[in-house]
VMD Tcl script that draws the C-alpha trace (Angstrom):
set ca {
  {110.63 97.95 85.81}
  {113.58 97.23 83.54}
  {116.86 98.88 84.33}
  {119.41 97.76 81.78}
  {122.89 99.02 82.42}
  {123.80 102.30 80.89}
  {127.09 102.22 78.95}
  {128.52 105.19 80.81}
  {130.19 105.07 84.20}
  {129.24 106.94 87.36}
  {132.40 109.05 87.46}
  {130.63 112.41 87.22}
  {128.07 111.44 89.86}
  {130.75 110.18 92.25}
  {132.86 113.30 91.66}
  {129.91 115.60 92.43}
  {129.14 113.60 95.59}
  {132.79 113.82 96.63}
  {132.82 117.60 96.17}
  {129.66 117.91 98.29}
  {131.19 115.75 101.03}
  {134.40 117.76 101.03}
  {132.44 121.02 101.12}
  {130.49 120.12 104.25}
  {133.65 118.79 105.86}
  {135.45 122.08 105.25}
  {132.45 124.07 106.51}
  {132.30 122.05 109.73}
  {136.04 122.31 110.23}
  {135.81 126.10 109.86}
  {133.25 126.22 112.66}
  {129.91 126.23 110.85}
  {127.00 125.24 113.09}
  {123.99 124.21 110.94}
  {120.89 126.19 111.84}
  {119.98 129.84 112.39}
  {122.38 131.62 114.80}
  {120.51 133.22 117.67}
  {117.54 130.88 117.26}
  {118.71 127.25 117.12}
  {121.87 125.52 115.86}
  {123.56 122.14 116.06}
  {126.29 123.27 118.44}
  {130.00 122.53 118.24}
  {131.15 119.42 120.03}
  {133.38 120.13 123.03}
  {133.87 116.52 124.18}
  {136.73 114.20 123.22}
  {135.86 111.76 120.45}
  {137.32 108.55 119.03}
  {136.17 107.59 115.55}
  {138.47 104.73 114.54}
  {135.93 102.05 115.41}
  {133.04 103.54 113.40}
  {135.47 104.25 110.55}
  {136.45 100.57 110.41}
  {132.78 99.52 110.45}
  {132.00 102.10 107.78}
  {134.69 100.60 105.56}
  {133.15 97.18 106.14}
  {129.74 98.56 105.13}
  {131.21 100.02 101.93}
  {132.99 96.74 101.14}
  {129.78 94.75 101.71}
  {127.92 97.18 99.46}
  {130.52 96.79 96.71}
  {130.18 93.00 96.92}
  {126.38 92.80 96.99}
  {125.69 95.57 94.46}
  {128.10 94.32 91.82}
  {126.09 93.72 88.69}
  {124.53 90.26 88.59}
  {125.58 89.16 92.10}
  {122.32 89.80 93.97}
  {120.16 88.48 91.13}
  {122.11 85.20 91.01}
  {121.86 84.50 94.76}
  {119.44 81.95 96.17}
  {116.73 83.19 98.50}
  {118.54 81.84 101.56}
  {121.81 83.56 100.62}
  {119.98 86.83 100.05}
  {118.40 86.50 103.48}
  {121.75 85.89 105.14}
  {123.46 88.67 103.20}
  {120.75 91.16 104.13}
  {120.99 90.06 107.76}
  {124.73 90.82 107.64}
  {123.93 94.26 106.17}
  {121.59 95.00 109.08}
  {124.15 93.81 111.62}
  {126.85 96.06 110.12}
  {124.51 99.08 110.10}
  {123.55 98.37 113.72}
  {127.22 98.04 114.67}
  {127.92 101.42 113.04}
  {125.14 103.03 115.07}
  {126.43 101.55 118.32}
  {130.01 102.55 117.51}
  {128.92 106.14 116.90}
  {126.90 106.19 120.13}
  {130.10 105.26 121.93}
  {132.36 107.58 119.94}
  {131.90 110.64 122.18}
  {132.19 110.59 125.93}
  {132.73 107.40 127.92}
  {132.03 104.21 125.91}
  {128.90 102.29 126.95}
  {127.98 104.98 129.47}
  {127.20 107.50 126.72}
  {124.25 105.55 125.18}
  {122.61 105.28 128.60}
  {123.22 108.96 129.32}
  {121.55 109.90 126.02}
  {118.45 108.05 127.18}
  {118.25 109.33 130.76}
  {119.22 112.95 130.10}
  {116.13 115.22 130.22}
  {117.97 117.54 127.82}
  {117.87 114.88 125.08}
  {114.26 113.79 125.63}
  {112.01 113.77 128.67}
  {110.35 110.44 127.92}
  {112.60 108.28 130.08}
  {112.55 110.73 132.98}
  {108.74 110.78 132.87}
  {108.57 106.97 132.79}
  {110.37 106.89 136.15}
  {107.29 108.41 137.78}
  {104.76 106.02 136.22}
  {103.59 103.50 138.80}
  {100.63 101.95 136.99}
  {100.76 102.27 133.21}
  {97.02 101.54 132.66}
  {96.01 104.19 135.19}
  {98.51 106.66 133.75}
  {97.16 106.16 130.20}
  {93.59 106.61 131.40}
  {94.40 110.04 132.87}
  {96.96 111.08 130.25}
  {94.99 114.05 128.80}
  {94.82 115.63 132.25}
  {98.49 114.87 132.94}
  {99.82 116.31 129.67}
  {99.92 119.97 130.78}
  {102.02 118.98 133.80}
  {104.66 117.11 131.79}
  {108.02 118.55 130.69}
  {108.76 119.43 127.06}
  {108.96 116.55 124.59}
  {106.57 114.42 126.64}
  {104.05 117.29 126.78}
  {103.91 117.53 122.97}
  {103.47 113.82 122.24}
  {101.09 110.94 122.85}
  {102.16 108.46 125.56}
  {103.80 105.89 123.28}
  {107.47 106.66 123.89}
  {107.02 106.93 127.65}
  {105.12 103.63 127.58}
  {107.96 101.98 125.65}
  {110.55 103.09 128.19}
  {108.28 101.97 131.03}
  {108.04 98.51 129.45}
  {111.82 98.25 129.03}
  {112.29 99.32 132.67}
  {109.78 96.66 133.75}
  {111.69 94.03 131.79}
  {115.06 95.17 133.14}
  {113.75 94.93 136.72}
  {113.36 91.15 136.38}
  {116.63 90.53 134.53}
  {119.75 89.43 136.41}
  {121.90 92.53 136.84}
  {125.46 92.25 135.49}
  {128.38 93.28 137.64}
  {129.38 96.40 135.78}
  {130.83 99.76 136.74}
  {128.82 101.26 133.89}
  {125.55 100.82 135.75}
  {126.94 102.38 138.90}
  {128.31 105.32 136.95}
  {124.94 105.83 135.24}
  {123.19 105.84 138.61}
  {125.61 108.53 139.76}
  {125.07 110.56 136.61}
  {121.34 110.23 137.15}
  {121.77 111.91 140.55}
  {123.64 114.74 138.80}
  {120.77 115.15 136.35}
  {118.20 115.16 139.15}
  {116.96 111.61 138.56}
  {116.74 108.88 141.15}
  {117.80 105.72 139.33}
  {118.19 102.13 140.42}
  {120.74 99.84 138.78}
  {117.82 98.25 136.90}
  {116.87 101.69 135.58}
  {120.45 102.21 134.41}
  {120.42 98.83 132.66}
  {117.09 99.73 131.03}
  {118.61 102.98 129.71}
  {121.46 101.15 127.98}
  {119.11 98.47 126.64}
  {116.73 101.16 125.35}
  {119.50 102.84 123.35}
  {120.54 99.54 121.78}
  {116.94 98.55 121.09}
  {116.19 101.86 119.35}
  {119.30 101.45 117.18}
  {118.30 97.92 116.27}
  {114.76 98.97 115.33}
  {116.24 101.69 113.13}
  {118.55 99.21 111.39}
  {115.67 96.74 110.92}
  {113.84 99.51 109.08}
  {115.96 98.58 106.06}
  {113.79 95.47 105.67}
  {110.46 97.20 104.85}
  {112.39 99.83 102.87}
  {113.92 97.10 100.68}
  {110.64 95.21 100.27}
  {108.72 98.37 99.37}
  {111.38 99.44 96.88}
  {111.31 95.96 95.34}
  {107.51 96.17 95.01}
  {107.58 99.42 93.03}
  {110.88 98.91 91.16}
  {112.98 95.74 91.15}
  {115.39 93.78 93.35}
  {118.50 95.54 92.05}
  {117.24 99.05 92.79}
  {115.86 97.89 96.15}
  {119.26 96.57 97.22}
  {121.04 99.79 96.23}
  {118.39 101.78 98.13}
  {118.84 99.69 101.28}
  {122.64 100.06 101.24}
  {122.43 103.82 100.69}
  {119.79 104.26 103.40}
  {121.87 102.21 105.83}
  {124.60 104.86 105.58}
  {122.36 107.91 106.04}
  {123.98 110.20 108.65}
  {120.62 110.61 110.38}
  {120.21 106.86 110.81}
  {123.84 106.39 111.86}
  {124.09 109.34 114.26}
  {120.68 109.28 115.95}
  {120.97 105.73 117.22}
  {119.37 106.54 120.60}
  {116.59 108.74 119.21}
  {113.02 107.37 119.34}
  {112.50 109.05 115.97}
  {114.15 105.96 114.44}
  {111.14 103.92 115.56}
  {108.84 106.31 113.72}
  {110.98 106.00 110.58}
  {110.81 102.20 110.62}
  {107.06 102.22 111.21}
  {106.56 104.66 108.33}
  {108.25 102.40 105.78}
  {106.41 99.37 107.23}
  {103.06 101.15 106.91}
  {103.73 101.96 103.25}
  {104.85 98.39 102.57}
  {101.69 96.85 104.01}
  {99.47 99.59 102.62}
  {100.78 99.00 99.10}
  {100.25 95.25 99.49}
  {96.69 96.02 100.59}
  {96.16 98.18 97.52}
  {97.42 95.28 95.38}
  {94.69 93.07 96.83}
  {95.96 91.61 100.11}
  {93.14 92.50 102.49}
  {94.92 91.31 105.63}
  {97.92 93.54 104.93}
  {95.59 96.51 104.39}
  {94.28 95.97 107.93}
  {97.84 95.57 109.21}
  {98.76 98.91 107.62}
  {95.99 100.56 109.62}
  {97.26 98.94 112.80}
  {100.79 100.21 112.10}
  {99.48 103.75 111.56}
  {97.60 103.52 114.87}
  {100.81 102.47 116.64}
  {102.71 105.28 114.91}
  {100.18 107.87 116.08}
  {100.36 106.45 119.60}
  {104.06 107.37 119.49}
  {103.99 110.66 117.57}
  {101.29 112.86 116.07}
  {103.71 113.58 113.23}
  {102.79 110.13 111.94}
  {99.62 111.75 110.57}
  {101.90 113.00 107.79}
  {102.21 109.39 106.64}
  {98.46 109.39 106.01}
  {98.71 112.60 103.96}
  {101.66 111.13 102.08}
  {99.65 107.96 101.32}
  {96.67 110.03 100.15}
  {98.84 112.05 97.78}
  {100.45 108.82 96.51}
  {96.98 107.38 95.81}
  {95.85 110.55 94.00}
  {98.94 110.61 91.77}
  {98.69 106.87 91.20}
  {95.06 107.12 90.14}
  {95.83 110.08 87.85}
  {98.47 108.13 85.91}
  {96.51 104.87 85.77}
  {95.07 103.63 82.48}
  {91.97 102.40 84.34}
  {91.31 105.12 86.88}
  {88.04 103.68 88.15}
  {89.56 100.28 88.95}
  {92.60 101.89 90.57}
  {90.39 104.17 92.67}
  {88.29 101.20 93.80}
  {91.40 99.32 94.88}
  {92.70 102.34 96.79}
  {89.34 102.97 98.49}
  {88.99 99.30 99.47}
  {92.49 99.26 100.97}
  {91.81 102.54 102.79}
  {88.56 101.21 104.25}
  {90.30 98.09 105.55}
  {93.13 100.22 106.94}
  {90.63 102.44 108.75}
  {89.07 99.31 110.26}
  {92.45 98.18 111.59}
  {93.21 101.67 112.86}
  {89.84 102.02 114.61}
  {90.15 98.56 116.18}
  {93.39 99.55 117.95}
  {91.94 102.69 119.51}
  {88.65 101.01 120.34}
  {90.55 98.38 122.32}
  {92.62 101.07 124.05}
  {89.48 103.01 124.97}
  {87.48 100.04 126.22}
  {90.40 98.41 128.03}
  {92.28 101.42 129.39}
  {89.98 104.39 128.86}
  {92.56 106.00 126.59}
  {91.15 109.08 124.76}
  {93.23 109.78 121.62}
  {91.31 112.90 120.51}
  {91.74 114.63 123.87}
  {95.44 113.71 123.82}
  {95.88 115.11 120.30}
  {94.27 118.43 121.23}
  {96.44 118.89 124.30}
  {99.68 117.82 122.56}
  {99.14 120.03 119.50}
  {98.39 123.01 121.70}
  {101.62 122.45 123.62}
  {103.60 121.95 120.39}
  {102.29 125.19 118.90}
  {103.25 127.17 121.98}
  {106.71 125.72 122.47}
  {108.06 125.42 118.92}
  {106.55 128.36 117.06}
  {105.06 131.10 119.23}
  {107.01 130.96 122.48}
  {110.24 130.01 120.72}
  {109.93 133.10 118.51}
  {111.79 131.57 115.57}
  {111.69 133.40 112.25}
  {109.41 131.72 109.73}
  {111.15 132.54 106.43}
  {114.64 131.72 107.70}
  {113.57 128.18 108.60}
  {111.72 127.73 105.31}
  {115.14 128.10 103.70}
  {117.17 126.27 106.34}
  {114.98 123.21 106.96}
  {115.62 121.62 103.52}
  {119.36 122.22 103.95}
  {119.36 120.49 107.31}
  {117.34 117.57 105.94}
  {119.81 117.22 103.07}
  {122.66 117.10 105.59}
  {121.06 114.37 107.69}
  {120.00 112.38 104.63}
  {123.58 112.77 103.43}
  {124.81 115.14 100.73}
  {126.18 112.26 98.60}
  {122.74 110.65 98.73}
  {121.04 113.90 97.75}
  {123.43 114.30 94.81}
  {122.52 110.78 93.70}
  {118.81 111.53 94.03}
  {119.18 114.68 91.91}
  {121.10 112.66 89.33}
  {118.09 110.34 89.02}
  {115.55 113.04 88.17}
  {115.76 112.61 84.35}
  {115.48 108.83 84.73}
  {112.34 109.11 86.85}
  {110.51 110.57 83.84}
  {111.03 107.37 81.84}
  {108.05 105.02 81.33}
  {109.89 102.31 83.27}
  {109.65 104.41 86.45}
  {105.86 104.66 86.27}
  {105.14 102.91 89.60}
  {107.88 104.74 91.47}
  {107.16 108.25 90.23}
  {103.82 108.80 92.04}
  {105.37 107.77 95.36}
  {108.29 110.18 95.01}
  {106.09 113.01 93.72}
  {103.82 112.58 96.76}
  {106.88 112.61 99.03}
  {108.30 115.75 97.44}
  {104.99 117.61 97.54}
  {104.44 116.68 101.18}
  {107.92 117.88 102.07}
  {107.41 121.23 100.35}
  {104.02 121.79 101.97}
  {105.34 120.81 105.39}
  {108.27 123.17 105.07}
  {106.06 126.06 103.94}
  {103.66 125.43 106.81}
  {106.30 126.53 109.33}
  {105.06 123.84 111.74}
  {108.63 122.93 112.71}
  {111.51 125.39 112.82}
  {114.82 123.70 113.54}
  {116.18 120.25 114.36}
  {114.29 118.78 111.40}
  {117.22 116.44 110.69}
  {115.90 114.48 113.69}
  {112.20 115.40 113.72}
  {111.68 114.70 110.01}
  {113.98 111.67 109.94}
  {111.04 109.48 108.87}
  {110.73 111.60 105.69}
  {114.33 111.22 104.51}
  {114.65 107.59 103.40}
  {112.91 107.97 99.96}
  {115.98 109.92 98.84}
  {117.83 106.59 98.93}
  {115.22 105.01 96.67}
  {115.53 107.87 94.19}
  {119.34 107.77 94.16}
  {119.31 104.00 93.67}
  {117.62 104.42 90.29}
  {120.61 106.24 88.80}
  {123.26 104.13 90.49}
  {121.76 100.74 89.65}
  {121.68 101.56 85.92}
  {125.40 102.20 85.65}
  {127.93 99.69 84.43}
  {130.02 100.26 87.58}
  {127.01 100.15 89.92}
  {128.68 98.22 92.74}
  {131.75 100.45 92.92}
  {129.78 103.68 92.60}
  {127.25 102.77 95.30}
  {130.03 101.63 97.62}
  {131.83 104.95 97.15}
  {128.67 106.90 97.96}
  {128.12 104.72 101.04}
  {131.66 105.48 102.21}
  {131.15 109.21 101.58}
  {127.93 109.03 103.59}
  {129.78 107.39 106.48}
  {132.60 109.94 106.19}
  {130.10 112.77 106.45}
  {128.55 111.12 109.52}
  {131.97 110.84 111.15}
  {132.71 114.51 110.50}
  {129.35 115.50 111.94}
  {129.96 113.36 115.02}
  {133.37 114.91 115.59}
  {132.44 118.54 115.01}
  {128.82 118.76 116.22}
  {126.96 118.01 119.43}
  {124.42 115.56 118.05}
  {123.12 114.79 121.54}
  {123.24 117.62 124.05}
  {123.09 115.84 127.42}
  {123.48 118.91 129.62}
}
mol new
graphics top color blue
foreach p $ca { graphics top sphere $p radius 0.5 }
foreach p [lrange $ca 0 end-1] q [lrange $ca 1 end] { graphics top cylinder $p $q radius 0.2 }
display resetview
């Protein structure tokens, strides 16, 4: 895909993004709580906050973006320098996540509290009661109705992950730290009986989730490079690294789902292009994703829509369809192998788990919650735009005319499939509220779309850096004004 520089600058785009950023800042300052009052909102933050550290890291991220995205810089780098530069990008994004985790409450205690608090998720609390993981997985369908919300609506993957981190922490040498003692005390307040090893595992879990989220920029970049080019891929990675959802939800297991989603598409596309091993790997990734969250089934629908649109635009539809069917068959083999091993080894029954979890989800989030369908059909896209970042959404909208060009032929089916899936999911009413977190794994393609417009401009490095800084600024305002994690 050729993307020669357009003669015009990005001034209008940057100005529109700046207006959007200022508008949400003013709304938050005036007391707006995103959501539907009386049903569910992102509540006002009542805790003290300190944002100088994440601001400094955000400036560093913008400066790094300006350097790497300057026209001709990335293309002229050797492979080793690109690797090192991208590693620095990931480290800076990870540092921003950690800084924001520590920006409200007591530093270094807050990340652990986010993990152990049953009000944030119940996965960690449930893992405390698991004595034998194999036995627990074998009887999971029967246990599901007895579990608290969050755990009761999901497969056992997240609880299993926390159990594994706790097992690892139990054999690590414990540091002499007041943080661990304070977390144990807070656990008592929350009704949890924690050891110091459990407290260490909580902190490590938060950091590990953040790191996995930051590492998700790798498959995002590689996928974007496969369907566009290296310049657009780099812009997309920098923009995605500053998404408020990625930056603010550093302790949320939903980041793992987001990273797995982009990895599944990367390997699935490689399988479609003829790499049989990667097609199998894509199926394995989907199996792991569904072991964590049933929402990962949306990735399969997304891939199916992508294949349908790709076949429709292909000059040789029969050959394209054969490639897609072959990759799908290999992916199904990898997927089936994972669950066959789990069934034969542990007696794990995925269909029974899915039935129980979907029943619980329907009761808790739609019927029992009593949330109004049409209000959330309108509000959910707004909330997703906020957590993707309004500057990023402005950039994506700016790219719409460019996506119609012949040069965007390989990218267009992917984005059309993404947009159609999002619309259908919203209209389904399956989720009503908190979609900025729940649908986090659906937000990153906005960065790929926005990168198309930005990378074509003569001032691409400066413009992308400014949007990255606006994204970070929006995240800081959200952290200061809103309770992103409600621990009580």
